[in-house]
All heavy atoms as TSV, in Angstrom:
chain	resi	resn	atom	element	x	y	z
A	1	MET	N	N	78.710	-14.079	-72.660
A	1	MET	CA	C	78.238	-14.566	-71.367
A	1	MET	C	C	79.216	-14.170	-70.263
A	1	MET	O	O	78.815	-13.770	-69.193
A	1	MET	CB	C	78.066	-16.082	-71.461
A	1	MET	CG	C	77.553	-16.699	-70.205
A	1	MET	SD	S	75.847	-16.194	-69.970
A	1	MET	CE	C	75.410	-17.146	-68.587
A	2	ARG	N	N	80.494	-14.322	-70.558
A	2	ARG	CA	C	81.511	-13.997	-69.561
A	2	ARG	C	C	81.479	-12.507	-69.217
A	2	ARG	O	O	81.637	-12.128	-68.061
A	2	ARG	CB	C	82.876	-14.400	-70.090
A	2	ARG	CG	C	83.986	-14.227	-69.107
A	2	ARG	CD	C	85.237	-14.801	-69.655
A	2	ARG	NE	N	85.362	-16.134	-69.117
A	2	ARG	CZ	C	86.497	-16.747	-68.935
A	2	ARG	NH1	N	87.611	-16.164	-69.290
A	2	ARG	NH2	N	86.539	-17.944	-68.417
A	3	ASN	N	N	81.253	-11.660	-70.244
A	3	ASN	CA	C	81.185	-10.220	-69.996
A	3	ASN	C	C	79.993	-9.864	-69.122
A	3	ASN	O	O	80.087	-8.993	-68.258
A	3	ASN	CB	C	81.111	-9.448	-71.315
A	3	ASN	CG	C	82.438	-9.465	-72.049
A	3	ASN	OD1	O	83.486	-9.608	-71.437
A	3	ASN	ND2	N	82.382	-9.328	-73.364
A	4	ILE	N	N	78.871	-10.536	-69.334
A	4	ILE	CA	C	77.675	-10.280	-68.519
A	4	ILE	C	C	77.942	-10.652	-67.067
A	4	ILE	O	O	77.623	-9.892	-66.152
A	4	ILE	CB	C	76.464	-11.055	-69.078
A	4	ILE	CG1	C	76.078	-10.505	-70.448
A	4	ILE	CG2	C	75.285	-10.979	-68.117
A	4	ILE	CD1	C	75.034	-11.348	-71.164
A	5	LEU	N	N	78.534	-11.807	-66.840
A	5	LEU	CA	C	78.844	-12.241	-65.478
A	5	LEU	C	C	79.852	-11.308	-64.818
A	5	LEU	O	O	79.731	-10.990	-63.633
A	5	LEU	CB	C	79.358	-13.671	-65.481
A	5	LEU	CG	C	78.342	-14.746	-65.868
A	5	LEU	CD1	C	79.008	-16.100	-65.947
A	5	LEU	CD2	C	77.178	-14.767	-64.903
A	6	LYS	N	N	80.836	-10.848	-65.592
A	6	LYS	CA	C	81.836	-9.936	-65.051
A	6	LYS	C	C	81.183	-8.608	-64.659
A	6	LYS	O	O	81.475	-8.058	-63.604
A	6	LYS	CB	C	82.933	-9.691	-66.081
A	6	LYS	CG	C	84.159	-8.982	-65.524
A	6	LYS	CD	C	85.202	-8.728	-66.586
A	6	LYS	CE	C	85.882	-10.024	-66.946
A	6	LYS	NZ	N	87.014	-9.821	-67.857
A	7	ARG	N	N	80.267	-8.113	-65.518
A	7	ARG	CA	C	79.566	-6.870	-65.196
A	7	ARG	C	C	78.728	-7.026	-63.944
A	7	ARG	O	O	78.687	-6.139	-63.089
A	7	ARG	CB	C	78.654	-6.459	-66.360
A	7	ARG	CG	C	79.256	-5.460	-67.256
A	7	ARG	CD	C	78.226	-4.885	-68.185
A	7	ARG	NE	N	77.125	-5.809	-68.435
A	7	ARG	CZ	C	76.437	-5.880	-69.542
A	7	ARG	NH1	N	76.696	-5.065	-70.514
A	7	ARG	NH2	N	75.468	-6.741	-69.689
A	8	LEU	N	N	78.019	-8.160	-63.810
A	8	LEU	CA	C	77.200	-8.387	-62.629
A	8	LEU	C	C	78.059	-8.487	-61.374
A	8	LEU	O	O	77.683	-8.020	-60.308
A	8	LEU	CB	C	76.371	-9.657	-62.794
A	8	LEU	CG	C	75.212	-9.592	-63.764
A	8	LEU	CD1	C	74.614	-10.973	-63.958
A	8	LEU	CD2	C	74.159	-8.618	-63.281
A	9	TYR	N	N	79.220	-9.088	-61.501
A	9	TYR	CA	C	80.097	-9.270	-60.348
A	9	TYR	C	C	80.639	-7.933	-59.837
A	9	TYR	O	O	80.718	-7.702	-58.640
A	9	TYR	CB	C	81.250	-10.204	-60.717
A	9	TYR	CG	C	82.184	-10.470	-59.574
A	9	TYR	CD1	C	81.815	-11.332	-58.551
A	9	TYR	CD2	C	83.421	-9.844	-59.495
A	9	TYR	CE1	C	82.661	-11.576	-57.484
A	9	TYR	CE2	C	84.271	-10.082	-58.436
A	9	TYR	CZ	C	83.888	-10.951	-57.431
A	9	TYR	OH	O	84.723	-11.181	-56.378
A	10	PHE	N	N	81.000	-7.047	-60.750
A	10	PHE	CA	C	81.603	-5.779	-60.360
A	10	PHE	C	C	80.595	-4.648	-60.197
A	10	PHE	O	O	80.965	-3.550	-59.791
A	10	PHE	CB	C	82.675	-5.362	-61.376
A	10	PHE	CG	C	83.899	-6.230	-61.310
A	10	PHE	CD1	C	84.193	-7.107	-62.324
A	10	PHE	CD2	C	84.737	-6.184	-60.208
A	10	PHE	CE1	C	85.322	-7.915	-62.263
A	10	PHE	CE2	C	85.855	-6.985	-60.133
A	10	PHE	CZ	C	86.151	-7.854	-61.161
A	11	ASP	N	N	79.340	-4.888	-60.483
A	11	ASP	CA	C	78.315	-3.855	-60.350
A	11	ASP	C	C	78.072	-3.549	-58.879
A	11	ASP	O	O	77.767	-4.436	-58.093
A	11	ASP	CB	C	77.015	-4.318	-61.011
A	11	ASP	CG	C	75.965	-3.230	-61.053
A	11	ASP	OD1	O	76.294	-2.066	-60.780
A	11	ASP	OD2	O	74.811	-3.555	-61.375
A	12	GLN	N	N	78.205	-2.296	-58.492
A	12	GLN	CA	C	78.046	-1.893	-57.094
A	12	GLN	C	C	76.745	-1.141	-56.848
A	12	GLN	O	O	76.551	-0.585	-55.782
A	12	GLN	CB	C	79.234	-1.020	-56.668
A	12	GLN	CG	C	80.561	-1.737	-56.700
A	12	GLN	CD	C	80.610	-2.880	-55.707
A	12	GLN	OE1	O	80.140	-2.746	-54.589
A	12	GLN	NE2	N	81.166	-3.997	-56.125
A	13	ARG	N	N	75.862	-1.096	-57.833
A	13	ARG	CA	C	74.608	-0.353	-57.691
A	13	ARG	C	C	73.528	-1.259	-57.134
A	13	ARG	O	O	72.989	-2.099	-57.837
A	13	ARG	CB	C	74.141	0.187	-59.044
A	13	ARG	CG	C	75.109	1.161	-59.662
A	13	ARG	CD	C	74.674	1.519	-61.039
A	13	ARG	NE	N	74.724	0.299	-61.856
A	13	ARG	CZ	C	74.100	0.138	-63.004
A	13	ARG	NH1	N	73.364	1.089	-63.494
A	13	ARG	NH2	N	74.197	-0.980	-63.677
A	14	GLY	N	N	73.204	-1.080	-55.892
A	14	GLY	CA	C	72.111	-1.841	-55.293
A	14	GLY	C	C	72.455	-3.304	-55.106
A	14	GLY	O	O	73.590	-3.732	-55.290
A	15	PRO	N	N	71.438	-4.066	-54.731
A	15	PRO	CA	C	71.657	-5.498	-54.491
A	15	PRO	C	C	72.008	-6.238	-55.779
A	15	PRO	O	O	71.453	-5.969	-56.836
A	15	PRO	CB	C	70.331	-5.999	-53.937
A	15	PRO	CG	C	69.439	-4.829	-53.828
A	15	PRO	CD	C	70.089	-3.653	-54.449
A	16	THR	N	N	72.912	-7.158	-55.677
A	16	THR	CA	C	73.301	-7.957	-56.830
A	16	THR	C	C	72.538	-9.279	-56.820
A	16	THR	O	O	71.819	-9.604	-55.866
A	16	THR	CB	C	74.812	-8.251	-56.799
A	16	THR	OG1	O	75.104	-9.025	-55.640
A	16	THR	CG2	C	75.621	-6.971	-56.783
A	17	ILE	N	N	72.719	-10.016	-57.861
A	17	ILE	CA	C	72.054	-11.318	-57.968
A	17	ILE	C	C	72.488	-12.232	-56.822
A	17	ILE	O	O	71.678	-12.986	-56.286
A	17	ILE	CB	C	72.363	-11.953	-59.340
A	17	ILE	CG1	C	71.639	-11.182	-60.438
A	17	ILE	CG2	C	71.976	-13.414	-59.365
A	17	ILE	CD1	C	71.931	-11.669	-61.828
A	18	LEU	N	N	73.757	-12.150	-56.443
A	18	LEU	CA	C	74.239	-12.995	-55.340
A	18	LEU	C	C	73.537	-12.654	-54.032
A	18	LEU	O	O	73.213	-13.552	-53.243
A	18	LEU	CB	C	75.749	-12.830	-55.178
A	18	LEU	CG	C	76.604	-13.353	-56.318
A	18	LEU	CD1	C	78.070	-13.026	-56.080
A	18	LEU	CD2	C	76.413	-14.845	-56.476
A	19	GLU	N	N	73.291	-11.372	-53.804
A	19	GLU	CA	C	72.580	-10.988	-52.583
A	19	GLU	C	C	71.137	-11.462	-52.615
A	19	GLU	O	O	70.603	-11.931	-51.610
A	19	GLU	CB	C	72.649	-9.475	-52.393
A	19	GLU	CG	C	74.048	-9.007	-52.043
A	19	GLU	CD	C	74.201	-7.510	-52.145
A	19	GLU	OE1	O	73.462	-6.872	-52.912
A	19	GLU	OE2	O	75.075	-6.978	-51.447
A	20	TYR	N	N	70.487	-11.340	-53.775
A	20	TYR	CA	C	69.124	-11.842	-53.911
A	20	TYR	C	C	69.077	-13.357	-53.714
A	20	TYR	O	O	68.181	-13.884	-53.058
A	20	TYR	CB	C	68.539	-11.486	-55.275
A	20	TYR	CG	C	68.086	-10.061	-55.398
A	20	TYR	CD1	C	68.521	-9.260	-56.438
A	20	TYR	CD2	C	67.206	-9.507	-54.469
A	20	TYR	CE1	C	68.102	-7.951	-56.561
A	20	TYR	CE2	C	66.787	-8.204	-54.580
A	20	TYR	CZ	C	67.229	-7.429	-55.625
A	20	TYR	OH	O	66.810	-6.141	-55.735
A	21	ALA	N	N	70.051	-14.063	-54.268
A	21	ALA	CA	C	70.100	-15.516	-54.110
A	21	ALA	C	C	70.305	-15.884	-52.640
A	21	ALA	O	O	69.677	-16.818	-52.135
A	21	ALA	CB	C	71.211	-16.108	-54.968
A	22	GLY	N	N	71.174	-15.151	-51.962
A	22	GLY	CA	C	71.405	-15.411	-50.537
A	22	GLY	C	C	70.152	-15.184	-49.713
A	22	GLY	O	O	69.825	-15.975	-48.827
A	23	MET	N	N	69.435	-14.099	-50.006
A	23	MET	CA	C	68.191	-13.829	-49.277
A	23	MET	C	C	67.157	-14.904	-49.566
A	23	MET	O	O	66.440	-15.347	-48.664
A	23	MET	CB	C	67.645	-12.450	-49.654
A	23	MET	CG	C	68.431	-11.321	-49.049
A	23	MET	SD	S	67.690	-9.702	-49.291
A	23	MET	CE	C	67.868	-9.491	-51.043
A	24	ALA	N	N	67.080	-15.346	-50.816
A	24	ALA	CA	C	66.115	-16.389	-51.177
A	24	ALA	C	C	66.419	-17.681	-50.434
A	24	ALA	O	O	65.504	-18.350	-49.934
A	24	ALA	CB	C	66.124	-16.623	-52.686
A	25	VAL	N	N	67.689	-18.030	-50.325
A	25	VAL	CA	C	68.077	-19.244	-49.595
A	25	VAL	C	C	67.693	-19.129	-48.131
A	25	VAL	O	O	67.148	-20.084	-47.547
A	25	VAL	CB	C	69.585	-19.519	-49.763
A	25	VAL	CG1	C	70.069	-20.571	-48.780
A	25	VAL	CG2	C	69.894	-19.936	-51.187
A	26	LEU	N	N	67.944	-17.982	-47.522
A	26	LEU	CA	C	67.591	-17.800	-46.107
A	26	LEU	C	C	66.087	-17.879	-45.887
A	26	LEU	O	O	65.623	-18.494	-44.920
A	26	LEU	CB	C	68.129	-16.463	-45.596
A	26	LEU	CG	C	69.643	-16.373	-45.460
A	26	LEU	CD1	C	70.054	-14.961	-45.072
A	26	LEU	CD2	C	70.154	-17.390	-44.462
A	27	VAL	N	N	65.313	-17.284	-46.786
A	27	VAL	CA	C	63.854	-17.336	-46.666
A	27	VAL	C	C	63.368	-18.774	-46.819
A	27	VAL	O	O	62.511	-19.238	-46.055
A	27	VAL	CB	C	63.189	-16.407	-47.709
A	27	VAL	CG1	C	61.702	-16.665	-47.814
A	27	VAL	CG2	C	63.453	-14.958	-47.355
A	28	LEU	N	N	63.903	-19.496	-47.788
A	28	LEU	CA	C	63.492	-20.887	-47.985
A	28	LEU	C	C	63.859	-21.763	-46.789
A	28	LEU	O	O	63.077	-22.633	-46.387
A	28	LEU	CB	C	64.109	-21.443	-49.262
A	28	LEU	CG	C	63.549	-20.865	-50.558
A	28	LEU	CD1	C	64.346	-21.366	-51.751
A	28	LEU	CD2	C	62.077	-21.211	-50.722
A	29	LEU	N	N	65.034	-21.529	-46.211
A	29	LEU	CA	C	65.414	-22.297	-45.014
A	29	LEU	C	C	64.496	-21.988	-43.839
A	29	LEU	O	O	64.126	-22.893	-43.085
A	29	LEU	CB	C	66.869	-22.000	-44.638
A	29	LEU	CG	C	67.932	-22.648	-45.512
A	29	LEU	CD1	C	69.316	-22.138	-45.133
A	29	LEU	CD2	C	67.872	-24.157	-45.409
A	30	ALA	N	N	64.118	-20.725	-43.694
A	30	ALA	CA	C	63.206	-20.356	-42.612
A	30	ALA	C	C	61.841	-21.005	-42.812
A	30	ALA	O	O	61.259	-21.559	-41.871
A	30	ALA	CB	C	63.064	-18.838	-42.547
A	31	ILE	N	N	61.333	-20.967	-44.027
A	31	ILE	CA	C	60.037	-21.592	-44.323
A	31	ILE	C	C	60.114	-23.096	-44.076
A	31	ILE	O	O	59.206	-23.686	-43.494
A	31	ILE	CB	C	59.599	-21.278	-45.768
A	31	ILE	CG1	C	59.252	-19.802	-45.895
A	31	ILE	CG2	C	58.423	-22.150	-46.196
A	31	ILE	CD1	C	59.020	-19.339	-47.317
A	32	TRP	N	N	61.203	-23.718	-44.507
A	32	TRP	CA	C	61.360	-25.164	-44.311
A	32	TRP	C	C	61.389	-25.498	-42.815
A	32	TRP	O	O	60.731	-26.434	-42.372
A	32	TRP	CB	C	62.644	-25.637	-44.984
A	32	TRP	CG	C	62.909	-27.090	-44.766
A	32	TRP	CD1	C	62.317	-28.147	-45.386
A	32	TRP	CD2	C	63.818	-27.646	-43.808
A	32	TRP	NE1	N	62.824	-29.314	-44.889
A	32	TRP	CE2	C	63.739	-29.041	-43.921
A	32	TRP	CE3	C	64.687	-27.087	-42.891
A	32	TRP	CZ2	C	64.509	-29.884	-43.141
A	32	TRP	CZ3	C	65.450	-27.934	-42.112
A	32	TRP	CH2	C	65.347	-29.321	-42.247
A	33	GLY	N	N	62.134	-24.717	-42.044
A	33	GLY	CA	C	62.217	-24.975	-40.603
A	33	GLY	C	C	60.874	-24.810	-39.913
A	33	GLY	O	O	60.500	-25.621	-39.061
A	34	ILE	N	N	60.139	-23.782	-40.281
A	34	ILE	CA	C	58.830	-23.548	-39.673
A	34	ILE	C	C	57.866	-24.672	-40.015
A	34	ILE	O	O	57.143	-25.173	-39.151
A	34	ILE	CB	C	58.271	-22.177	-40.107
A	34	ILE	CG1	C	59.093	-21.063	-39.466
A	34	ILE	CG2	C	56.802	-22.038	-39.757
A	34	ILE	CD1	C	58.816	-19.687	-40.029
A	35	THR	N	N	57.858	-25.079	-41.276
A	35	THR	CA	C	56.934	-26.149	-41.667
A	35	THR	C	C	57.310	-27.466	-41.012
A	35	THR	O	O	56.426	-28.254	-40.656
A	35	THR	CB	C	56.877	-26.326	-43.193
A	35	THR	OG1	O	58.195	-26.557	-43.695
A	35	THR	CG2	C	56.271	-25.121	-43.867
A	36	GLN	N	N	58.605	-27.712	-40.832
A	36	GLN	CA	C	59.022	-28.938	-40.147
A	36	GLN	C	C	58.561	-28.916	-38.692
A	36	GLN	O	O	58.052	-29.908	-38.181
A	36	GLN	CB	C	60.549	-29.094	-40.217
A	36	GLN	CG	C	61.063	-29.427	-41.583
A	36	GLN	CD	C	60.592	-30.774	-42.069
A	36	GLN	OE1	O	60.620	-31.758	-41.349
A	36	GLN	NE2	N	60.127	-30.816	-43.301
A	37	ALA	N	N	58.723	-27.789	-38.027
A	37	ALA	CA	C	58.314	-27.680	-36.623
A	37	ALA	C	C	56.802	-27.802	-36.487
A	37	ALA	O	O	56.297	-28.488	-35.598
A	37	ALA	CB	C	58.793	-26.356	-36.043
A	38	LEU	N	N	56.063	-27.133	-37.360
A	38	LEU	CA	C	54.604	-27.214	-37.298
A	38	LEU	C	C	54.108	-28.601	-37.670
A	38	LEU	O	O	53.138	-29.086	-37.099
A	38	LEU	CB	C	53.975	-26.171	-38.229
A	38	LEU	CG	C	54.080	-24.729	-37.771
A	38	LEU	CD1	C	53.493	-23.808	-38.818
A	38	LEU	CD2	C	53.394	-24.521	-36.444
A	39	GLY	N	N	54.766	-29.226	-38.625
A	39	GLY	CA	C	54.362	-30.570	-39.041
A	39	GLY	C	C	54.462	-31.563	-37.911
A	39	GLY	O	O	53.584	-32.405	-37.719
A	40	VAL	N	N	55.508	-31.482	-37.126
A	40	VAL	CA	C	55.687	-32.395	-35.999
A	40	VAL	C	C	54.641	-32.121	-34.931
A	40	VAL	O	O	54.016	-33.041	-34.404
A	40	VAL	CB	C	57.119	-32.259	-35.420
A	40	VAL	CG1	C	57.238	-32.997	-34.109
A	40	VAL	CG2	C	58.128	-32.772	-36.423
A	41	SER	N	N	54.405	-30.843	-34.612
A	41	SER	CA	C	53.452	-30.531	-33.550
A	41	SER	C	C	52.022	-30.866	-33.971
A	41	SER	O	O	51.240	-31.356	-33.159
A	41	SER	CB	C	53.562	-29.070	-33.124
A	41	SER	OG	O	53.220	-28.210	-34.182
A	42	VAL	N	N	51.681	-30.637	-35.227
A	42	VAL	CA	C	50.342	-30.991	-35.709
A	42	VAL	C	C	50.179	-32.502	-35.713
A	42	VAL	O	O	49.139	-33.030	-35.317
A	42	VAL	CB	C	50.086	-30.396	-37.110
A	42	VAL	CG1	C	48.817	-30.946	-37.723
A	42	VAL	CG2	C	50.021	-28.886	-37.042
A	43	GLY	N	N	51.225	-33.210	-36.118
A	43	GLY	CA	C	51.179	-34.668	-36.094
A	43	GLY	C	C	50.990	-35.205	-34.691
A	43	GLY	O	O	50.246	-36.164	-34.475
A	44	ASN	N	N	51.638	-34.586	-33.710
A	44	ASN	CA	C	51.483	-35.010	-32.321
A	44	ASN	C	C	50.061	-34.781	-31.824
A	44	ASN	O	O	49.518	-35.602	-31.077
A	44	ASN	CB	C	52.470	-34.270	-31.417
A	44	ASN	CG	C	53.892	-34.745	-31.622
A	44	ASN	OD1	O	54.134	-35.838	-32.133
A	44	ASN	ND2	N	54.841	-33.915	-31.232
A	45	VAL	N	N	49.452	-33.679	-32.228
A	45	VAL	CA	C	48.067	-33.394	-31.824
A	45	VAL	C	C	47.138	-34.477	-32.360
A	45	VAL	O	O	46.295	-35.010	-31.631
A	45	VAL	CB	C	47.628	-31.996	-32.317
A	45	VAL	CG1	C	46.132	-31.800	-32.146
A	45	VAL	CG2	C	48.385	-30.913	-31.584
A	46	PHE	N	N	47.299	-34.824	-33.629
A	46	PHE	CA	C	46.437	-35.851	-34.210
A	46	PHE	C	C	46.682	-37.217	-33.582
A	46	PHE	O	O	45.753	-37.997	-33.387
A	46	PHE	CB	C	46.600	-35.916	-35.728
A	46	PHE	CG	C	45.887	-34.804	-36.442
A	46	PHE	CD1	C	46.590	-33.864	-37.173
A	46	PHE	CD2	C	44.505	-34.697	-36.387
A	46	PHE	CE1	C	45.939	-32.831	-37.821
A	46	PHE	CE2	C	43.844	-33.672	-37.036
A	46	PHE	CZ	C	44.557	-32.749	-37.764
A	47	ASN	N	N	47.937	-37.507	-33.250
A	47	ASN	CA	C	48.223	-38.781	-32.582
A	47	ASN	C	C	47.608	-38.820	-31.185
A	47	ASN	O	O	47.114	-39.859	-30.747
A	47	ASN	CB	C	49.726	-39.018	-32.510
A	47	ASN	CG	C	50.289	-39.452	-33.826
A	47	ASN	OD1	O	49.604	-40.043	-34.656
A	47	ASN	ND2	N	51.572	-39.157	-34.042
A	48	ASP	N	N	47.624	-37.699	-30.478
A	48	ASP	CA	C	46.982	-37.644	-29.150
A	48	ASP	C	C	45.470	-37.861	-29.260
A	48	ASP	O	O	44.891	-38.591	-28.462
A	48	ASP	CB	C	47.255	-36.296	-28.481
A	48	ASP	CG	C	48.708	-36.160	-28.041
A	48	ASP	OD1	O	49.392	-37.193	-27.939
A	48	ASP	OD2	O	49.129	-35.007	-27.791
A	49	ILE	N	N	44.866	-37.207	-30.262
A	49	ILE	CA	C	43.412	-37.385	-30.454
A	49	ILE	C	C	43.105	-38.825	-30.816
A	49	ILE	O	O	42.155	-39.416	-30.281
A	49	ILE	CB	C	42.913	-36.433	-31.570
A	49	ILE	CG1	C	43.013	-34.977	-31.091
A	49	ILE	CG2	C	41.487	-36.765	-31.974
A	49	ILE	CD1	C	42.764	-33.966	-32.184
A	50	LYS	N	N	43.933	-39.411	-31.670
A	50	LYS	CA	C	43.741	-40.801	-32.060
A	50	LYS	C	C	43.846	-41.719	-30.842
A	50	LYS	O	O	43.054	-42.651	-30.664
A	50	LYS	CB	C	44.786	-41.189	-33.108
A	50	LYS	CG	C	44.687	-42.590	-33.604
A	50	LYS	CD	C	45.796	-42.859	-34.627
A	50	LYS	CE	C	45.842	-44.298	-35.032
A	50	LYS	NZ	N	46.945	-44.573	-35.963
A	51	GLY	N	N	44.818	-41.454	-29.966
A	51	GLY	CA	C	44.989	-42.262	-28.766
A	51	GLY	C	C	43.808	-42.128	-27.805
A	51	GLY	O	O	43.376	-43.101	-27.195
A	52	LYS	N	N	43.261	-40.938	-27.687
A	52	LYS	CA	C	42.132	-40.719	-26.789
A	52	LYS	C	C	40.849	-41.350	-27.327
A	52	LYS	O	O	39.979	-41.746	-26.560
A	52	LYS	CB	C	41.912	-39.223	-26.575
A	52	LYS	CG	C	43.005	-38.598	-25.722
A	52	LYS	CD	C	42.805	-37.120	-25.547
A	52	LYS	CE	C	43.968	-36.562	-24.734
A	52	LYS	NZ	N	43.902	-35.118	-24.593
A	53	LEU	N	N	40.773	-41.464	-28.662
A	53	LEU	CA	C	39.596	-42.103	-29.247
A	53	LEU	C	C	39.705	-43.638	-29.219
A	53	LEU	O	O	38.743	-44.331	-29.467
A	53	LEU	CB	C	39.394	-41.633	-30.692
A	53	LEU	CG	C	39.004	-40.169	-30.861
A	53	LEU	CD1	C	38.967	-39.818	-32.337
A	53	LEU	CD2	C	37.656	-39.884	-30.219
A	54	GLY	N	N	40.918	-44.121	-28.937
A	54	GLY	CA	C	41.101	-45.554	-28.802
A	54	GLY	C	C	41.334	-46.271	-30.122
A	54	GLY	O	O	41.055	-47.446	-30.251
A	55	HIS	N	N	41.859	-45.564	-31.108
A	55	HIS	CA	C	42.147	-46.212	-32.407
A	55	HIS	C	C	43.617	-46.440	-32.556
A	55	HIS	O	O	44.474	-45.798	-32.302
A	55	HIS	CB	C	41.648	-45.378	-33.556
A	55	HIS	CG	C	40.154	-45.286	-33.637
A	55	HIS	ND1	N	39.314	-46.219	-33.138
A	55	HIS	CD2	C	39.358	-44.346	-34.177
A	55	HIS	CE1	C	38.044	-45.859	-33.362
A	55	HIS	NE2	N	38.065	-44.718	-33.993
């Protein structure tokens, strides 16, 4: 196991697992941020409609 990790760490051919993991984290954070922003704005729209309907 240690030899495999050492080989992956020193491998300079193309993207490594660490780079893929970093990109995955950035993509997940972007998706989370977008969904949080959309969730709030969609919730506000429904609350406005609810208020206009008098419920």
